[in-house]
SELUM-650828 format. One record per atom (N, C-alpha, C): residue number from 1; residue in three letters; chain; atom name; x, z, y. Coordinates in nm, 2 decimals. Layout:
resi  resn  chain  name  c1  c3  c2
NUM  ALA  A  CA  X  Z  Y
...
// end
This chain:
resi  resn  chain  name  c1  c3  c2
1  ARG  A  N  1.06  -14.79  -17.29
1  ARG  A  CA  1.04  -14.74  -17.18
1  ARG  A  C  1.18  -14.71  -17.13
2  GLN  A  N  1.25  -14.73  -16.98
2  GLN  A  CA  1.40  -14.69  -16.97
2  GLN  A  C  1.36  -14.61  -16.84
3  THR  A  N  1.46  -14.50  -16.86
3  THR  A  CA  1.44  -14.42  -16.72
3  THR  A  C  1.58  -14.42  -16.66
4  LEU  A  N  1.59  -14.41  -16.51
4  LEU  A  CA  1.71  -14.45  -16.47
4  LEU  A  C  1.70  -14.27  -16.35
5  LEU  A  N  1.81  -14.25  -16.35
5  LEU  A  CA  1.81  -14.10  -16.25
5  LEU  A  C  1.95  -14.15  -16.14
6  PHE  A  N  1.89  -14.14  -16.04
6  PHE  A  CA  2.02  -14.15  -15.94
6  PHE  A  C  2.03  -14.04  -15.85
7  SER  A  N  2.19  -14.00  -15.84
7  SER  A  CA  2.23  -13.90  -15.76
7  SER  A  C  2.33  -13.92  -15.71
8  ALA  A  N  2.37  -13.86  -15.56
8  ALA  A  CA  2.50  -13.88  -15.52
8  ALA  A  C  2.60  -13.76  -15.57
9  THR  A  N  2.54  -13.66  -15.60
9  THR  A  CA  2.62  -13.54  -15.72
9  THR  A  C  2.56  -13.55  -15.83
10  MET  A  N  2.60  -13.49  -15.97
10  MET  A  CA  2.55  -13.45  -16.09
10  MET  A  C  2.59  -13.30  -16.11
11  PRO  A  N  2.58  -13.18  -16.05
11  PRO  A  CA  2.62  -13.05  -16.06
11  PRO  A  C  2.55  -13.04  -16.24
12  PRO  A  N  2.64  -12.97  -16.27
12  PRO  A  CA  2.61  -12.91  -16.46
12  PRO  A  C  2.48  -12.86  -16.44
13  PRO  A  N  2.35  -12.80  -16.39
13  PRO  A  CA  2.28  -12.77  -16.40
13  PRO  A  C  2.18  -12.87  -16.43
14  ILE  A  N  2.22  -12.99  -16.33
14  ILE  A  CA  2.13  -13.08  -16.33
14  ILE  A  C  2.17  -13.20  -16.44
15  LYS  A  N  2.25  -13.22  -16.50
15  LYS  A  CA  2.33  -13.28  -16.60
15  LYS  A  C  2.27  -13.21  -16.72
16  LYS  A  N  2.27  -13.08  -16.76
16  LYS  A  CA  2.23  -13.00  -16.84
16  LYS  A  C  2.07  -13.04  -16.87
17  LEU  A  N  1.98  -13.04  -16.78
17  LEU  A  CA  1.86  -13.08  -16.77
17  LEU  A  C  1.80  -13.21  -16.78
18  ALA  A  N  1.91  -13.32  -16.72
18  ALA  A  CA  1.86  -13.46  -16.76
18  ALA  A  C  1.93  -13.54  -16.92
19  ASP  A  N  2.02  -13.44  -16.96
19  ASP  A  CA  2.08  -13.45  -17.12
19  ASP  A  C  1.93  -13.42  -17.19
20  ARG  A  N  1.85  -13.33  -17.12
20  ARG  A  CA  1.72  -13.29  -17.23
20  ARG  A  C  1.65  -13.39  -17.25
21  PHE  A  N  1.60  -13.47  -17.15
21  PHE  A  CA  1.54  -13.59  -17.13
21  PHE  A  C  1.56  -13.75  -17.15
22  LEU  A  N  1.71  -13.75  -17.15
22  LEU  A  CA  1.76  -13.90  -17.18
22  LEU  A  C  1.83  -13.90  -17.30
23  THR  A  N  1.84  -13.99  -17.40
23  THR  A  CA  1.89  -14.06  -17.52
23  THR  A  C  1.98  -14.12  -17.49
24  ASN  A  N  2.10  -14.09  -17.56
24  ASN  A  CA  2.21  -14.18  -17.50
24  ASN  A  C  2.23  -14.24  -17.38
25  PRO  A  N  2.26  -14.15  -17.28
25  PRO  A  CA  2.26  -14.22  -17.16
25  PRO  A  C  2.40  -14.27  -17.10
26  LYS  A  N  2.37  -14.36  -17.01
26  LYS  A  CA  2.49  -14.43  -16.98
26  LYS  A  C  2.52  -14.36  -16.83
27  SER  A  N  2.63  -14.35  -16.80
27  SER  A  CA  2.71  -14.33  -16.66
27  SER  A  C  2.75  -14.39  -16.59
28  VAL  A  N  2.70  -14.44  -16.44
28  VAL  A  CA  2.81  -14.50  -16.38
28  VAL  A  C  2.85  -14.45  -16.21
29  GLU  A  N  2.96  -14.44  -16.21
29  GLU  A  CA  3.03  -14.35  -16.12
29  GLU  A  C  3.08  -14.44  -15.98
30  VAL  A  N  3.03  -14.44  -15.89
30  VAL  A  CA  3.10  -14.54  -15.78
30  VAL  A  C  3.20  -14.46  -15.68
31  ALA  A  N  3.21  -14.30  -15.74
31  ALA  A  CA  3.29  -14.23  -15.67
31  ALA  A  C  3.34  -14.10  -15.70
32  ARG  A  N  3.43  -14.08  -15.70
32  ARG  A  CA  3.51  -13.91  -15.74
32  ARG  A  C  3.38  -13.81  -15.71
33  PRO  A  N  3.33  -13.76  -15.80
33  PRO  A  CA  3.23  -13.63  -15.76
33  PRO  A  C  3.27  -13.57  -15.63
34  ALA  A  N  3.17  -13.54  -15.54
34  ALA  A  CA  3.22  -13.45  -15.42
34  ALA  A  C  3.34  -13.52  -15.33
35  SER  A  N  3.32  -13.64  -15.37
35  SER  A  CA  3.42  -13.75  -15.25
35  SER  A  C  3.36  -13.79  -15.13
36  LYS  A  N  3.46  -13.80  -15.03
36  LYS  A  CA  3.35  -13.79  -14.86
36  LYS  A  C  3.39  -13.97  -14.88
37  ASN  A  N  3.29  -14.01  -14.80
37  ASN  A  CA  3.26  -14.14  -14.75
37  ASN  A  C  3.35  -14.16  -14.67
38  GLU  A  N  3.39  -14.28  -14.66
38  GLU  A  CA  3.52  -14.32  -14.56
38  GLU  A  C  3.45  -14.40  -14.41
39  ASN  A  N  3.36  -14.38  -14.42
39  ASN  A  CA  3.28  -14.45  -14.31
39  ASN  A  C  3.22  -14.36  -14.22
40  ILE  A  N  3.28  -14.21  -14.27
40  ILE  A  CA  3.20  -14.12  -14.20
40  ILE  A  C  3.32  -14.03  -14.15
41  THR  A  N  3.29  -14.01  -14.00
41  THR  A  CA  3.43  -13.94  -13.95
41  THR  A  C  3.39  -13.79  -13.94
42  GLN  A  N  3.47  -13.67  -14.01
42  GLN  A  CA  3.43  -13.58  -14.00
42  GLN  A  C  3.52  -13.47  -13.92
43  ARG  A  N  3.45  -13.35  -13.87
43  ARG  A  CA  3.49  -13.27  -13.78
43  ARG  A  C  3.47  -13.14  -13.77
44  LEU  A  N  3.56  -13.08  -13.75
44  LEU  A  CA  3.56  -12.88  -13.77
44  LEU  A  C  3.52  -12.87  -13.63
45  VAL  A  N  3.43  -12.79  -13.58
45  VAL  A  CA  3.45  -12.74  -13.46
45  VAL  A  C  3.40  -12.62  -13.46
46  GLU  A  N  3.53  -12.54  -13.38
46  GLU  A  CA  3.57  -12.35  -13.42
46  GLU  A  C  3.48  -12.32  -13.29
47  THR  A  N  3.37  -12.21  -13.29
47  THR  A  CA  3.33  -12.19  -13.16
47  THR  A  C  3.27  -12.01  -13.21
48  ASP  A  N  3.24  -11.97  -13.12
48  ASP  A  CA  3.18  -11.82  -13.13
48  ASP  A  C  3.07  -11.83  -13.17
49  SER  A  N  3.04  -11.73  -13.25
49  SER  A  CA  2.88  -11.70  -13.31
49  SER  A  C  2.81  -11.68  -13.20
50  ARG  A  N  2.81  -11.68  -13.09
50  ARG  A  CA  2.72  -11.62  -12.96
50  ARG  A  C  2.68  -11.78  -12.87
51  LYS  A  N  2.79  -11.87  -12.91
51  LYS  A  CA  2.82  -11.98  -12.83
51  LYS  A  C  2.76  -12.08  -12.92
52  LYS  A  N  2.70  -12.07  -13.08
52  LYS  A  CA  2.69  -12.20  -13.09
52  LYS  A  C  2.61  -12.30  -13.09
53  ARG  A  N  2.49  -12.25  -13.00
53  ARG  A  CA  2.37  -12.34  -12.96
53  ARG  A  C  2.46  -12.41  -12.88
54  GLU  A  N  2.53  -12.35  -12.74
54  GLU  A  CA  2.56  -12.41  -12.62
54  GLU  A  C  2.68  -12.54  -12.66
55  THR  A  N  2.80  -12.48  -12.79
55  THR  A  CA  2.86  -12.56  -12.81
55  THR  A  C  2.78  -12.70  -12.93
56  LEU  A  N  2.62  -12.67  -12.96
56  LEU  A  CA  2.58  -12.80  -13.02
56  LEU  A  C  2.54  -12.90  -12.92
57  ARG  A  N  2.49  -12.81  -12.79
57  ARG  A  CA  2.42  -12.87  -12.71
57  ARG  A  C  2.55  -12.99  -12.63
58  ASP  A  N  2.64  -12.89  -12.61
58  ASP  A  CA  2.76  -12.99  -12.56
58  ASP  A  C  2.81  -13.14  -12.65
59  LEU  A  N  2.83  -13.06  -12.78
59  LEU  A  CA  2.84  -13.19  -12.86
59  LEU  A  C  2.73  -13.32  -12.86
60  ILE  A  N  2.63  -13.26  -12.87
60  ILE  A  CA  2.52  -13.38  -12.85
60  ILE  A  C  2.52  -13.47  -12.72
61  GLU  A  N  2.56  -13.38  -12.61
61  GLU  A  CA  2.58  -13.45  -12.47
61  GLU  A  C  2.71  -13.56  -12.45
62  SER  A  N  2.83  -13.48  -12.50
62  SER  A  CA  2.94  -13.58  -12.52
62  SER  A  C  2.97  -13.66  -12.64
63  GLU  A  N  2.86  -13.69  -12.74
63  GLU  A  CA  2.91  -13.77  -12.83
63  GLU  A  C  2.85  -13.90  -12.82
64  ASN  A  N  2.75  -13.91  -12.73
64  ASN  A  CA  2.69  -14.02  -12.73
64  ASN  A  C  2.59  -14.03  -12.84
65  VAL  A  N  2.50  -13.93  -12.91
65  VAL  A  CA  2.42  -13.91  -13.00
65  VAL  A  C  2.28  -14.03  -12.97
66  SER  A  N  2.27  -14.14  -13.07
66  SER  A  CA  2.16  -14.17  -13.07
66  SER  A  C  2.06  -14.11  -13.17
67  THR  A  N  2.09  -14.08  -13.26
67  THR  A  CA  1.99  -14.01  -13.32
67  THR  A  C  2.10  -13.92  -13.45
68  ALA  A  N  2.01  -13.76  -13.45
68  ALA  A  CA  2.10  -13.68  -13.52
68  ALA  A  C  2.02  -13.60  -13.61
69  ILE  A  N  2.05  -13.56  -13.70
69  ILE  A  CA  2.02  -13.43  -13.77
69  ILE  A  C  2.11  -13.34  -13.80
70  ILE  A  N  2.06  -13.19  -13.76
70  ILE  A  CA  2.10  -13.09  -13.75
70  ILE  A  C  2.06  -13.04  -13.86
71  PHE  A  N  2.18  -12.97  -13.96
71  PHE  A  CA  2.14  -12.89  -14.02
71  PHE  A  C  2.16  -12.72  -14.05
72  CYS  A  N  2.06  -12.66  -14.12
72  CYS  A  CA  2.02  -12.49  -14.06
72  CYS  A  C  2.01  -12.44  -14.23
73  ASN  A  N  2.10  -12.28  -14.23
73  ASN  A  CA  2.07  -12.25  -14.40
73  ASN  A  C  1.96  -12.18  -14.37
74  ARG  A  N  1.89  -12.16  -14.30
74  ARG  A  CA  1.78  -12.07  -14.30
74  ARG  A  C  1.62  -12.12  -14.23
75  LYS  A  N  1.55  -12.13  -14.27
75  LYS  A  CA  1.41  -12.18  -14.21
75  LYS  A  C  1.37  -12.13  -14.08
76  THR  A  N  1.43  -12.01  -14.05
76  THR  A  CA  1.40  -11.92  -13.92
76  THR  A  C  1.49  -12.00  -13.85
77  THR  A  N  1.65  -12.04  -13.88
77  THR  A  CA  1.70  -12.08  -13.79
77  THR  A  C  1.69  -12.22  -13.73
78  VAL  A  N  1.57  -12.29  -13.82
78  VAL  A  CA  1.56  -12.42  -13.81
78  VAL  A  C  1.47  -12.43  -13.71
79  ARG  A  N  1.36  -12.35  -13.68
79  ARG  A  CA  1.25  -12.34  -13.58
79  ARG  A  C  1.30  -12.27  -13.45
80  GLU  A  N  1.41  -12.19  -13.46
80  GLU  A  CA  1.43  -12.12  -13.35
80  GLU  A  C  1.55  -12.23  -13.29
81  LEU  A  N  1.61  -12.29  -13.33
81  LEU  A  CA  1.74  -12.40  -13.27
81  LEU  A  C  1.63  -12.52  -13.21
82  ALA  A  N  1.52  -12.55  -13.31
82  ALA  A  CA  1.46  -12.68  -13.23
82  ALA  A  C  1.38  -12.64  -13.12
83  THR  A  N  1.32  -12.53  -13.11
83  THR  A  CA  1.28  -12.47  -13.00
83  THR  A  C  1.35  -12.46  -12.87
84  SER  A  N  1.48  -12.43  -12.91
84  SER  A  CA  1.62  -12.44  -12.81
84  SER  A  C  1.63  -12.54  -12.76
85  LEU  A  N  1.65  -12.63  -12.85
85  LEU  A  CA  1.71  -12.78  -12.80
85  LEU  A  C  1.56  -12.85  -12.68
86  LYS  A  N  1.45  -12.82  -12.73
86  LYS  A  CA  1.34  -12.87  -12.70
86  LYS  A  C  1.34  -12.81  -12.55
87  ARG  A  N  1.35  -12.66  -12.50
87  ARG  A  CA  1.37  -12.61  -12.40
87  ARG  A  C  1.46  -12.69  -12.29
88  HIS  A  N  1.56  -12.70  -12.35
88  HIS  A  CA  1.67  -12.80  -12.27
88  HIS  A  C  1.67  -12.94  -12.25
89  GLY  A  N  1.52  -12.99  -12.30
89  GLY  A  CA  1.51  -13.11  -12.28
89  GLY  A  C  1.58  -13.21  -12.36
90  MET  A  N  1.55  -13.19  -12.50
90  MET  A  CA  1.62  -13.26  -12.59
90  MET  A  C  1.50  -13.30  -12.66
91  ARG  A  N  1.48  -13.44  -12.70
91  ARG  A  CA  1.38  -13.46  -12.79
91  ARG  A  C  1.37  -13.45  -12.96
92  ALA  A  N  1.35  -13.32  -12.95
92  ALA  A  CA  1.37  -13.24  -13.11
92  ALA  A  C  1.28  -13.21  -13.16
93  SER  A  N  1.25  -13.18  -13.33
93  SER  A  CA  1.15  -13.18  -13.41
93  SER  A  C  1.21  -13.06  -13.53
94  GLU  A  N  1.11  -13.01  -13.57
94  GLU  A  CA  1.20  -12.97  -13.70
94  GLU  A  C  1.15  -13.02  -13.87
95  ILE  A  N  1.21  -12.98  -13.99
95  ILE  A  CA  1.19  -12.98  -14.08
95  ILE  A  C  1.19  -12.89  -14.18
96  HIS  A  N  1.14  -12.85  -14.26
96  HIS  A  CA  1.19  -12.72  -14.33
96  HIS  A  C  1.11  -12.74  -14.48
97  GLY  A  N  1.12  -12.60  -14.55
97  GLY  A  CA  1.01  -12.62  -14.66
97  GLY  A  C  0.88  -12.53  -14.66
98  ASP  A  N  0.87  -12.44  -14.55
98  ASP  A  CA  0.78  -12.38  -14.50
98  ASP  A  C  0.62  -12.48  -14.47
99  MET  A  N  0.69  -12.63  -14.41
99  MET  A  CA  0.59  -12.74  -14.37
99  MET  A  C  0.54  -12.81  -14.50
100  ASP  A  N  0.41  -12.82  -14.48
100  ASP  A  CA  0.31  -12.89  -14.61
100  ASP  A  C  0.40  -13.02  -14.59
101  GLN  A  N  0.39  -13.07  -14.69
101  GLN  A  CA  0.42  -13.24  -14.70
101  GLN  A  C  0.40  -13.38  -14.60
102  SER  A  N  0.25  -13.36  -14.59
102  SER  A  CA  0.23  -13.44  -14.49
102  SER  A  C  0.25  -13.40  -14.33
103  SER  A  N  0.29  -13.25  -14.29
103  SER  A  CA  0.39  -13.23  -14.18
103  SER  A  C  0.51  -13.27  -14.18
104  ARG  A  N  0.58  -13.26  -14.32
104  ARG  A  CA  0.71  -13.32  -14.33
104  ARG  A  C  0.74  -13.47  -14.31
105  ILE  A  N  0.62  -13.52  -14.35
105  ILE  A  CA  0.63  -13.70  -14.32
105  ILE  A  C  0.58  -13.71  -14.21
106  ARG  A  N  0.52  -13.66  -14.13
106  ARG  A  CA  0.46  -13.69  -13.99
106  ARG  A  C  0.59  -13.69  -13.90
107  GLU  A  N  0.66  -13.56  -13.91
107  GLU  A  CA  0.79  -13.52  -13.84
107  GLU  A  C  0.89  -13.66  -13.85
108  LEU  A  N  0.90  -13.69  -14.01
108  LEU  A  CA  0.99  -13.82  -14.05
108  LEU  A  C  0.97  -13.93  -13.96
109  ASP  A  N  0.85  -14.00  -13.97
109  ASP  A  CA  0.80  -14.08  -13.91
109  ASP  A  C  0.81  -14.09  -13.77
110  ARG  A  N  0.78  -13.96  -13.69
110  ARG  A  CA  0.78  -13.95  -13.54
110  ARG  A  C  0.96  -13.99  -13.53
111  PHE  A  N  1.07  -13.93  -13.62
111  PHE  A  CA  1.18  -13.95  -13.61
111  PHE  A  C  1.25  -14.06  -13.60
112  LYS  A  N  1.17  -14.18  -13.77
112  LYS  A  CA  1.19  -14.29  -13.78
112  LYS  A  C  1.19  -14.41  -13.67
113  ALA  A  N  1.05  -14.33  -13.58
113  ALA  A  CA  0.97  -14.45  -13.48
113  ALA  A  C  1.05  -14.43  -13.36
114  GLY  A  N  1.14  -14.29  -13.36
114  GLY  A  CA  1.21  -14.31  -13.23
114  GLY  A  C  1.13  -14.21  -13.11
115  GLU  A  N  1.04  -14.15  -13.15
115  GLU  A  CA  0.97  -14.06  -13.08
115  GLU  A  C  1.03  -13.93  -13.02
116  ILE  A  N  1.11  -13.88  -13.11
116  ILE  A  CA  1.22  -13.81  -13.15
116  ILE  A  C  1.33  -13.86  -13.20
117  ASN  A  N  1.47  -13.80  -13.08
117  ASN  A  CA  1.60  -13.84  -13.17
117  ASN  A  C  1.69  -13.74  -13.25
118  ILE  A  N  1.62  -13.62  -13.24
118  ILE  A  CA  1.71  -13.50  -13.30
118  ILE  A  C  1.62  -13.46  -13.40
119  LEU  A  N  1.67  -13.43  -13.51
119  LEU  A  CA  1.58  -13.36  -13.68
119  LEU  A  C  1.62  -13.24  -13.70
120  VAL  A  N  1.61  -13.14  -13.63
120  VAL  A  CA  1.66  -12.99  -13.72
120  VAL  A  C  1.58  -12.97  -13.87
121  ALA  A  N  1.68  -12.96  -13.92
121  ALA  A  CA  1.66  -12.97  -14.05
121  ALA  A  C  1.69  -12.84  -14.20
122  SER  A  N  1.63  -12.77  -14.25
122  SER  A  CA  1.67  -12.69  -14.38
122  SER  A  C  1.77  -12.84  -14.49
123  ASP  A  N  1.77  -12.76  -14.58
123  ASP  A  CA  1.84  -12.83  -14.68
123  ASP  A  C  1.70  -12.95  -14.76
124  VAL  A  N  1.60  -12.90  -14.74
124  VAL  A  CA  1.50  -13.00  -14.79
124  VAL  A  C  1.54  -13.13  -14.72
125  ALA  A  N  1.59  -13.16  -14.65
125  ALA  A  CA  1.60  -13.32  -14.58
125  ALA  A  C  1.73  -13.36  -14.62
126  ALA  A  N  1.81  -13.29  -14.71
126  ALA  A  CA  1.96  -13.34  -14.73
126  ALA  A  C  1.95  -13.42  -14.85
127  ARG  A  N  1.85  -13.41  -14.91
127  ARG  A  CA  1.86  -13.49  -14.99
127  ARG  A  C  1.77  -13.59  -15.04
128  GLY  A  N  1.78  -13.73  -15.07
128  GLY  A  CA  1.67  -13.78  -15.09
128  GLY  A  C  1.61  -13.89  -14.96
129  LEU  A  N  1.65  -13.82  -14.90
129  LEU  A  CA  1.60  -13.90  -14.76
129  LEU  A  C  1.70  -14.03  -14.72
130  ASP  A  N  1.62  -14.17  -14.71
130  ASP  A  CA  1.71  -14.25  -14.66
130  ASP  A  C  1.66  -14.31  -14.51
131  ILE  A  N  1.70  -14.29  -14.42
131  ILE  A  CA  1.69  -14.29  -14.29
131  ILE  A  C  1.77  -14.38  -14.24
132  LYS  A  N  1.78  -14.50  -14.16
132  LYS  A  CA  1.86  -14.59  -14.12
132  LYS  A  C  1.93  -14.56  -13.98
133  GLY  A  N  2.02  -14.60  -13.97
133  GLY  A  CA  2.10  -14.58  -13.80
133  GLY  A  C  2.11  -14.41  -13.76
134  VAL  A  N  2.15  -14.34  -13.87
134  VAL  A  CA  2.13  -14.16  -13.82
134  VAL  A  C  2.31  -14.13  -13.74
135  SER  A  N  2.25  -14.16  -13.65
135  SER  A  CA  2.44  -14.17  -13.59
135  SER  A  C  2.51  -14.03  -13.62
136  HIS  A  N  2.46  -13.92  -13.63
136  HIS  A  CA  2.52  -13.82  -13.64
136  HIS  A  C  2.44  -13.72  -13.74
137  VAL  A  N  2.53  -13.61  -13.81
137  VAL  A  CA  2.49  -13.51  -13.90
137  VAL  A  C  2.54  -13.38  -13.83
138  PHE  A  N  2.49  -13.29  -13.76
138  PHE  A  CA  2.61  -13.15  -13.73
138  PHE  A  C  2.55  -13.03  -13.82
139  ASN  A  N  2.59  -12.99  -13.93
139  ASN  A  CA  2.60  -12.86  -13.95
139  ASN  A  C  2.61  -12.76  -13.89
140  PHE  A  N  2.50  -12.70  -13.82
140  PHE  A  CA  2.49  -12.59  -13.74
140  PHE  A  C  2.53  -12.44  -13.81
141  ASP  A  N  2.51  -12.46  -13.94
141  ASP  A  CA  2.54  -12.36  -14.05
141  ASP  A  C  2.63  -12.44  -14.13
142  VAL  A  N  2.75  -12.38  -14.18
142  VAL  A  CA  2.81  -12.45  -14.29
142  VAL  A  C  2.74  -12.39  -14.42
143  PRO  A  N  2.74  -12.51  -14.50
143  PRO  A  CA  2.65  -12.53  -14.62
143  PRO  A  C  2.70  -12.40  -14.69
144  TRP  A  N  2.59  -12.39  -14.78
144  TRP  A  CA  2.64  -12.27  -14.94
144  TRP  A  C  2.75  -12.28  -15.01
145  HIS  A  N  2.68  -12.45  -15.07
145  HIS  A  CA  2.78  -12.51  -15.17
145  HIS  A  C  2.81  -12.66  -15.12
146  PRO  A  N  2.95  -12.71  -15.15
146  PRO  A  CA  3.05  -12.79  -15.12
146  PRO  A  C  2.93  -12.91  -15.18
147  ASP  A  N  2.82  -12.93  -15.25
147  ASP  A  CA  2.76  -13.04  -15.32
147  ASP  A  C  2.67  -13.05  -15.19
148  ASP  A  N  2.63  -12.93  -15.15
148  ASP  A  CA  2.49  -12.95  -15.02
148  ASP  A  C  2.59  -12.98  -14.91
149  TYR  A  N  2.73  -12.98  -14.87
149  TYR  A  CA  2.80  -13.06  -14.73
149  TYR  A  C  2.79  -13.22  -14.78
150  VAL  A  N  2.85  -13.30  -14.88
150  VAL  A  CA  2.82  -13.41  -14.95
150  VAL  A  C  2.69  -13.47  -14.91
151  HIS  A  N  2.57  -13.41  -14.97
151  HIS  A  CA  2.44  -13.44  -14.96
151  HIS  A  C  2.40  -13.45  -14.77
152  ARG  A  N  2.43  -13.34  -14.71
152  ARG  A  CA  2.38  -13.36  -14.56
152  ARG  A  C  2.48  -13.45  -14.50
153  ILE  A  N  2.60  -13.43  -14.50
153  ILE  A  CA  2.68  -13.58  -14.42
153  ILE  A  C  2.63  -13.70  -14.43
154  GLY  A  N  2.59  -13.73  -14.60
154  GLY  A  CA  2.57  -13.87  -14.64
154  GLY  A  C  2.43  -13.90  -14.58
155  ARG  A  N  2.34  -13.81  -14.47
155  ARG  A  CA  2.26  -13.91  -14.40
155  ARG  A  C  2.29  -13.99  -14.30
156  THR  A  N  2.45  -13.96  -14.27
156  THR  A  CA  2.45  -14.10  -14.21
156  THR  A  C  2.60  -14.16  -14.27
157  GLY  A  N  2.64  -14.29  -14.19
157  GLY  A  CA  2.70  -14.36  -14.25
157  GLY  A  C  2.67  -14.44  -14.38
158  ARG  A  N  2.54  -14.47  -14.40
158  ARG  A  CA  2.46  -14.50  -14.52
158  ARG  A  C  2.51  -14.70  -14.48
159  ALA  A  N  2.46  -14.73  -14.62
159  ALA  A  CA  2.51  -14.85  -14.61
159  ALA  A  C  2.60  -14.95  -14.50
160  GLY  A  N  2.70  -14.90  -14.53
160  GLY  A  CA  2.80  -14.98  -14.47
160  GLY  A  C  2.84  -14.95  -14.31
161  ALA  A  N  2.75  -14.85  -14.26
161  ALA  A  CA  2.77  -14.84  -14.11
161  ALA  A  C  2.84  -14.67  -14.10
162  THR  A  N  2.89  -14.67  -13.98
162  THR  A  CA  2.96  -14.56  -13.97
162  THR  A  C  2.89  -14.46  -13.90
163  GLY  A  N  2.93  -14.31  -13.87
163  GLY  A  CA  2.89  -14.20  -13.89
163  GLY  A  C  2.97  -14.11  -13.87
164  SER  A  N  2.91  -13.99  -13.77
164  SER  A  CA  3.02  -13.87  -13.77
164  SER  A  C  2.93  -13.77  -13.77
165  ALA  A  N  3.03  -13.64  -13.84
165  ALA  A  CA  2.92  -13.55  -13.91
165  ALA  A  C  3.06  -13.43  -13.86
166  PHE  A  N  2.96  -13.36  -13.78
166  PHE  A  CA  3.04  -13.23  -13.73
166  PHE  A  C  2.98  -13.11  -13.80
167  THR  A  N  3.07  -12.99  -13.83
167  THR  A  CA  3.06  -12.86  -13.85
167  THR  A  C  3.12  -12.79  -13.76
168  LEU  A  N  3.01  -12.71  -13.74
168  LEU  A  CA  3.01  -12.58  -13.61
168  LEU  A  C  3.04  -12.44  -13.72
169  VAL  A  N  3.19  -12.41  -13.73
169  VAL  A  CA  3.22  -12.28  -13.76
169  VAL  A  C  3.27  -12.14  -13.68
170  THR  A  N  3.20  -12.03  -13.73
170  THR  A  CA  3.26  -11.91  -13.66
170  THR  A  C  3.37  -11.85  -13.75
171  LYS  A  N  3.44  -11.74  -13.69
171  LYS  A  CA  3.52  -11.61  -13.73
171  LYS  A  C  3.42  -11.55  -13.90
172  GLU  A  N  3.29  -11.54  -13.84
172  GLU  A  CA  3.22  -11.50  -13.95
172  GLU  A  C  3.23  -11.58  -14.09
// end
């Protein structure tokens, strides 16, 4: 039997776990750890914490967004932001860890089918999702860890395509 493990990052706790189960593993690296994808344009957007939603809406409207995933650090923020975007006429939905698997799959299918074009997500969507054609990633909240940033923005610019990633930052 052969076991293969693929990951965009290999933080020490995951490597330690993998080493327990793998015998004489071979490691193949295609890029330096936590290195950026050259196909993704990355931008930092400074804003006031009270104006984050407005700033995000302005970016979505001005950047010719076809499909976007917006990442938040908390499930409550995911729910509130998705509701706010819908109130402003955007075709948005949400995905987070409090949803059961069938609900998450249903929302992902709606996103892939183009029924919605904005998916507001917690980090449950940052790893393992391969959705073709995501034009933009927005970090509504700055991720807690550098590896999370790499995984989040990696939802765009896949398979040779280009993409854009915006991170909203406040003084806090």
